C-alpha positions as CSV (number, residue, x, y, z in Angstrom):
1,M,0.1,-0.1,-0.1
2,T,1.2,3.6,-1.1
3,T,1.3,5.9,1.5
4,P,0.6,9.4,-0.1
5,N,2.9,12.3,1.0
6,P,1.0,14.8,3.4
7,T,0.0,18.2,1.8
8,A,2.9,20.6,1.1
9,T,0.7,24.0,1.4
10,A,-0.6,23.8,4.6
11,D,-1.5,25.7,8.0
12,T,0.9,25.0,11.2
13,A,1.0,25.2,14.9
14,T,3.8,23.6,17.4
15,F,2.5,22.4,20.7
16,R,4.7,21.8,23.9
17,C,4.0,20.1,27.0
18,A,7.1,20.1,29.4
19,T,9.7,18.3,27.0
20,A,7.5,16.6,24.6
21,S,6.1,18.8,21.4
22,V,3.9,18.1,18.4
23,T,3.7,20.0,15.2
24,L,0.0,19.9,13.5
25,T,-0.2,20.6,9.8
26,T,-3.5,20.6,8.2
27,D,-4.9,22.0,4.8
28,I,-8.4,22.3,6.7
29,A,-10.1,25.7,7.7
30,G,-10.4,26.0,11.1
31,V,-8.7,22.5,12.4
32,L,-5.6,24.8,14.3
33,E,-8.2,27.0,15.8
34,E,-10.1,23.9,17.2
35,A,-6.6,22.4,18.5
36,R,-5.9,25.6,20.3
37,K,-9.3,25.7,21.8
38,I,-9.5,22.1,23.5
39,L,-5.5,22.0,24.2
40,Y,-5.8,24.5,26.5
41,S,-2.7,23.5,28.6
42,Y,-0.5,23.1,25.7
43,D,2.0,26.1,25.1
44,E,2.5,27.1,21.1
45,L,5.9,27.5,19.7
46,P,6.9,29.1,16.5
47,G,8.2,27.1,13.7
48,S,7.4,23.5,12.6
49,G,10.1,21.7,14.8
50,G,8.0,19.6,17.0
51,T,9.5,16.4,17.9
52,W,6.4,14.4,16.3
53,Q,4.7,15.5,13.1
54,V,1.3,15.3,12.8
55,H,-1.0,16.1,9.2
56,L,-4.4,16.3,8.9
57,N,-5.6,16.7,5.7
58,Y,-8.8,16.7,3.4
59,D,-9.7,14.0,0.7
60,P,-13.1,13.7,-0.8
61,D,-12.2,10.3,-2.2
62,V,-10.4,8.6,0.8
63,V,-13.5,6.2,1.0
64,K,-11.7,4.7,-2.2
65,N,-8.5,4.2,-0.6
66,P,-7.4,0.5,-0.8
67,G,-6.7,1.0,3.4
68,A,-10.8,1.9,3.8
69,H,-11.9,-1.4,5.0
70,T,-13.1,-3.1,8.2
71,D,-12.0,-6.7,7.9
72,G,-8.6,-6.0,10.2
73,D,-8.1,-6.2,13.7
74,E,-10.7,-3.8,15.4
75,F,-9.3,-1.1,18.1
76,D,-11.9,0.4,20.7
77,I,-10.8,4.3,20.3
78,G,-13.8,5.6,22.0
79,P,-16.3,7.1,22.7
80,Q,-18.1,4.5,21.0
81,T,-15.8,4.6,17.9
82,Y,-13.7,2.0,16.6
83,A,-10.6,1.7,14.4
84,Y,-9.7,-0.9,12.0
85,R,-6.1,-2.0,11.4
86,H,-5.1,-2.7,7.8
87,H,-3.2,-6.0,7.4
88,G,0.3,-6.5,5.4
89,S,1.6,-2.8,5.9
90,L,4.8,-1.8,7.3
91,Q,3.1,1.1,9.0
92,N,0.3,1.0,11.3
93,V,-3.1,2.3,9.0
94,F,-6.0,2.5,10.6
95,W,-9.3,3.2,8.9
96,V,-12.1,4.8,11.1
97,P,-15.5,4.4,9.4
98,A,-17.5,6.5,11.4
99,R,-15.6,9.3,10.8
100,R,-14.5,8.2,7.4
101,T,-11.1,8.8,8.3
102,L,-7.7,7.0,7.2
103,L,-4.8,6.6,9.3
104,H,-1.1,6.5,9.1
105,A,1.0,6.2,12.3
106,D,4.7,5.7,11.8
107,P,6.5,5.5,15.3
108,A,9.5,5.1,14.3
109,A,9.5,8.3,11.9
110,K,7.5,9.8,15.0
111,V,4.6,10.8,12.0
112,I,1.0,10.7,11.6
113,C,-0.9,11.6,9.0
114,A,-4.9,11.4,8.7
115,W,-7.2,11.8,5.6
116,C,-10.6,13.0,6.1
117,D,-13.6,14.0,3.7
118,D,-15.4,15.6,6.2
119,V,-14.5,18.7,8.2
120,S,-16.2,18.2,11.3
121,A,-14.4,14.6,11.5
122,A,-11.2,16.9,11.1
123,L,-12.0,19.4,13.9
124,D,-12.6,16.3,16.2
125,W,-9.3,14.7,15.4
126,A,-6.9,17.9,15.6
127,P,-7.0,17.6,19.5
128,R,-7.3,13.9,19.7
129,L,-4.0,13.5,17.2
130,V,-2.2,15.9,19.1
131,R,-2.9,14.4,22.5
132,Q,-1.8,11.1,20.9
133,A,1.6,12.2,19.8
134,M,2.0,14.3,23.0
135,T,1.2,11.7,25.7
136,A,3.4,9.1,23.8
137,Q,6.4,11.2,24.7
138,L,5.2,11.9,28.0
139,L,4.6,8.5,28.8
140,A,8.2,7.6,27.2
141,A,9.2,10.3,29.7
142,G,8.4,8.4,32.6
143,M,4.9,10.4,33.0
144,V,1.7,8.4,34.4
145,Y,-1.7,8.9,33.9
146,A,-4.1,9.7,36.9
147,H,-7.8,9.8,37.1
148,A,-7.8,13.1,38.8
149,A,-9.1,16.5,39.1
150,A,-6.5,19.2,40.0
151,F,-6.2,22.7,41.2
152,T,-3.7,25.4,42.7
153,Y,-4.2,27.4,45.7
154,A,-1.6,29.7,47.0
155,E,0.6,27.9,44.8
156,R,-0.3,24.8,46.1
157,G,-1.1,21.9,43.8
158,V,-4.4,20.0,45.0
159,L,-5.0,16.7,43.3
160,I,-8.7,15.4,43.6
161,A,-8.2,11.9,43.2
162,G,-10.6,8.9,42.6
163,N,-12.8,6.7,40.6
164,R,-15.9,7.9,38.3
165,G,-18.7,9.3,40.4
166,R,-16.8,9.9,43.4
167,G,-17.3,13.5,43.5
168,K,-14.1,14.8,41.7
169,T,-15.8,17.5,39.7
170,T,-18.2,18.6,42.5
171,T,-15.1,19.3,44.7
172,L,-13.0,21.1,42.3
173,L,-15.8,23.7,41.1
174,A,-17.2,24.1,44.6
175,S,-13.5,24.8,45.8
176,L,-13.0,27.1,43.0
177,H,-15.9,29.1,43.3
178,H,-16.0,29.6,47.1
179,L,-12.0,29.6,48.0
180,G,-10.3,30.7,44.7
181,G,-7.6,29.2,42.8
182,D,-6.7,28.3,39.4
183,Y,-7.9,25.8,37.4
184,S,-6.0,22.9,36.1
185,T,-7.9,20.1,34.9
186,N,-11.0,18.2,35.5
187,D,-10.7,14.6,34.6
188,R,-7.0,13.6,33.9
189,L,-3.4,14.6,34.6
190,M,-0.2,13.2,33.7
191,L,2.0,13.1,36.8
192,H,5.6,13.2,36.5
193,A,8.3,12.0,39.9
194,T,11.5,13.5,40.1
195,G,13.3,13.2,43.1
196,E,10.9,14.0,46.0
197,R,8.8,16.3,43.9
198,L,5.6,15.5,41.7
199,H,4.9,17.7,38.8
200,G,1.5,17.6,37.4
201,Y,0.4,18.2,33.7
202,P,-3.1,18.6,32.3
203,W,-4.5,16.3,29.9
204,P,-6.4,18.8,28.1
205,M,-10.1,18.2,27.2
206,P,-13.5,20.1,28.0
207,L,-15.0,19.7,31.5
208,R,-18.3,17.6,31.6
209,A,-20.2,18.1,34.8
210,G,-23.5,16.6,36.1
211,I,-26.3,18.3,36.0
212,G,-26.6,17.6,40.3
213,T,-23.4,19.4,40.3
214,L,-24.3,22.3,38.1
215,T,-27.5,22.8,39.6
216,A,-26.0,22.8,43.3
217,L,-23.6,25.8,41.9
218,P,-26.0,29.0,41.5
219,H,-23.4,30.8,38.9
220,L,-23.4,27.4,37.0
221,R,-27.1,26.6,36.9
222,H,-27.9,28.2,33.8
223,L,-25.6,25.6,31.7
224,V,-28.5,23.1,32.8
225,P,-31.4,23.0,30.2
226,P,-34.4,24.1,31.5
227,Q,-36.2,21.0,31.5
228,Q,-33.7,19.1,33.6
229,Q,-33.4,22.0,36.0
230,T,-36.8,21.1,37.4
231,L,-35.8,17.5,38.1
232,P,-36.3,16.2,41.6
233,A,-33.1,16.5,43.5
234,E,-32.0,12.9,44.2
235,K,-32.8,12.7,40.0
236,R,-30.6,15.3,39.2
237,W,-27.6,13.7,40.9
238,T,-28.3,10.6,39.2
239,F,-28.8,12.1,35.8
240,P,-26.8,10.2,33.2
241,T,-26.0,13.2,30.6
242,K,-23.1,15.2,31.5
243,I,-22.5,19.0,30.5
244,V,-20.0,19.7,28.8
245,V,-18.1,23.1,29.1
246,E,-15.3,24.2,26.5
247,P,-11.7,25.5,27.6
248,P,-12.5,28.8,26.3
249,A,-15.6,29.0,29.0
250,F,-13.2,28.0,31.9
251,P,-12.7,31.3,33.1
252,A,-16.7,31.4,34.5
253,L,-15.6,28.4,36.7
254,M,-13.3,30.6,38.6
255,Q,-13.2,33.7,40.8
256,P,-12.3,37.1,38.8
257,G,-8.8,37.3,38.3
258,A,-8.0,33.4,38.5
259,T,-6.4,31.7,35.3
260,V,-5.7,28.2,34.1
261,A,-3.0,26.4,35.4
262,R,-0.6,24.6,32.8
263,D,1.5,22.7,35.3
264,L,1.3,22.3,39.2
265,S,3.3,20.7,41.9
266,V,1.4,18.5,43.8
267,S,1.2,19.1,47.7
268,M,-2.1,17.7,49.2
269,M,-4.3,15.1,47.7
270,L,-8.1,14.5,48.4
271,W,-10.1,11.8,48.1
272,P,-13.6,12.7,48.0
273,Q,-16.8,10.3,48.5
274,L,-19.4,12.1,48.0
275,D,-23.3,11.3,49.0
276,P,-26.3,13.8,48.1
277,A,-28.4,12.1,51.0
278,R,-25.1,12.8,53.8
279,S,-26.3,15.8,55.6
280,E,-22.9,16.5,57.1
281,V,-19.0,16.7,56.2
282,Q,-16.6,14.2,57.5
283,V,-12.8,14.6,56.8
284,E,-10.2,12.1,57.5
285,R,-6.1,11.7,57.2
286,V,-5.4,8.8,54.8
287,D,-2.6,6.7,56.0
288,P,0.1,6.8,53.8
289,D,0.5,2.9,53.6
290,E,-3.2,3.1,52.3
291,V,-2.2,6.0,49.9
292,T,0.5,3.5,48.4
293,D,-1.1,0.4,48.3
294,T,-4.5,2.2,46.6
295,L,-2.7,4.0,43.9
296,N,-0.8,1.1,43.3
297,R,-3.6,-1.3,43.0
298,T,-5.8,1.3,41.1
299,R,-3.0,2.5,38.7
300,M,-3.5,6.3,40.1
301,F,-7.3,5.5,39.8
302,M,-7.2,4.8,36.0
303,H,-8.6,1.3,37.3
304,D,-11.7,1.1,39.0
305,L,-11.6,-2.3,41.1
306,Q,-15.6,-2.4,42.1
307,R,-16.5,-1.8,38.5
308,G,-13.7,-3.9,37.0
309,A,-13.2,-1.1,34.1
310,S,-10.4,0.8,33.2
311,A,-10.0,4.6,32.1
312,H,-9.7,4.8,28.3
313,T,-6.0,6.2,27.7
314,N,-6.4,5.8,23.8
315,Q,-2.6,5.1,23.0
316,W,-3.5,3.0,19.6
317,L,-1.6,5.0,17.3
318,A,1.7,5.6,19.5
319,A,1.9,2.9,22.1
320,A,2.4,3.2,25.5
321,P,5.8,1.7,27.5
322,K,5.8,-1.9,28.6
323,D,3.3,-2.8,31.3
324,A,6.6,-3.5,33.5
325,I,7.7,-0.2,32.5
326,V,4.4,1.4,33.6
327,Y,4.1,-0.1,36.6
328,R,7.6,1.2,37.9
329,N,6.7,4.6,37.3
330,V,3.3,4.3,39.0
331,E,5.1,2.9,42.1
332,Q,7.4,5.8,42.0
333,A,4.9,8.2,41.4
334,A,2.9,6.6,44.2
335,A,5.7,6.5,46.9
336,V,6.3,10.7,46.1
337,L,2.3,11.2,46.5
338,A,2.4,9.3,49.7
339,E,4.5,11.6,51.5
340,Q,1.9,14.5,50.9
341,P,-0.9,15.0,53.1
342,C,-4.2,12.9,51.9
343,F,-7.5,13.4,53.0
344,R,-10.7,11.6,52.5
345,I,-14.0,13.9,52.6
346,R,-17.4,12.5,53.2
347,A,-19.9,14.8,52.1
348,G,-23.2,15.4,50.9
349,A,-24.9,18.1,48.3
350,D,-24.1,21.2,49.7
351,P,-21.1,23.0,47.9
352,V,-20.6,25.4,50.5
353,A,-19.8,22.9,53.5
354,L,-17.5,20.6,50.7
355,A,-15.5,23.6,50.1
356,A,-15.2,25.0,53.8
357,A,-14.1,21.6,54.6
358,V,-11.2,21.9,51.9
359,G,-10.6,25.5,52.7
360,R,-9.9,24.3,56.3
361,L,-7.5,21.6,54.9
362,L,-5.9,24.3,52.6
363,H,-5.6,26.8,55.5
364,N,-3.8,24.5,58.0
365,E,-1.6,23.3,55.4
366,V,-0.3,26.8,54.4
367,A,-0.3,27.7,57.9
368,G,2.0,24.9,59.0
């Protein structure tokens, strides 16, 4: 199978996170703007000298390409989307029928090429492909995924970790509104342990919040459709569909003057366990041994031991390191995190009480 050359005349942007960099080149209008919008935590550099190169092109005849078929190995690339690998090729060649996109990935050359026959598909691919190439470099550099929200307060990085449905987003939004601080991420963070320090880098994506959380915060209630605002409280907290907040709207989540943090140094971890039926807030210090054991067993909460499900990492175009290396990096990050204060917070549906509890912990740590 012959791989076409990427478009020679196109627009270019180069993104950087820590020591990793990716250049995105495209001939499709609006793609660079979409990538910049979603990839809020990446710096943009001049030129086209990224370590990885991503080429995203428009091809109205891509469905006629010999690689556009579904008889190869199937890969779940989420959400509810599948890619099919073309057999017999020296490169990784994938066809994604749901988005009518052909992708060629050459990890050795650090190049990803994609051809779409639909502009909306290209807009969706732009941030995803850049993240794919960026994350491959960060994982190779020793970073690990963490299922966590995060913000900074008084120059301290606060990690809000846990499996899905435990209250990470509620704790984050309540803290930002009532306490202040800079937004970092809502769901995923890349963690890097260096000596006794742990740095976090947001895995950039839109924020997704449940209507129970948004209706409990008056300044965000308008984001919920009117018909859902009238649901009984118990149904709002269990309503399955989440509301998407795009990165350009993040300032509305914070107090005036706050910004979006592109990285942070972790100095505290919170494990929320929210139950809307609870009427009081209880806070307890988590023993360092429990922190270490839990983070290792759940791989930084990327795996839910109760549900038996893992968060999607989407490393299908540029593979992650081998499991033994990932486990070693997780253990290193867990050991550093266990040296930081960690608190389990059991709270109800009152964001004011929740934020007050977080505030007391933060003030005690700052004072100490």
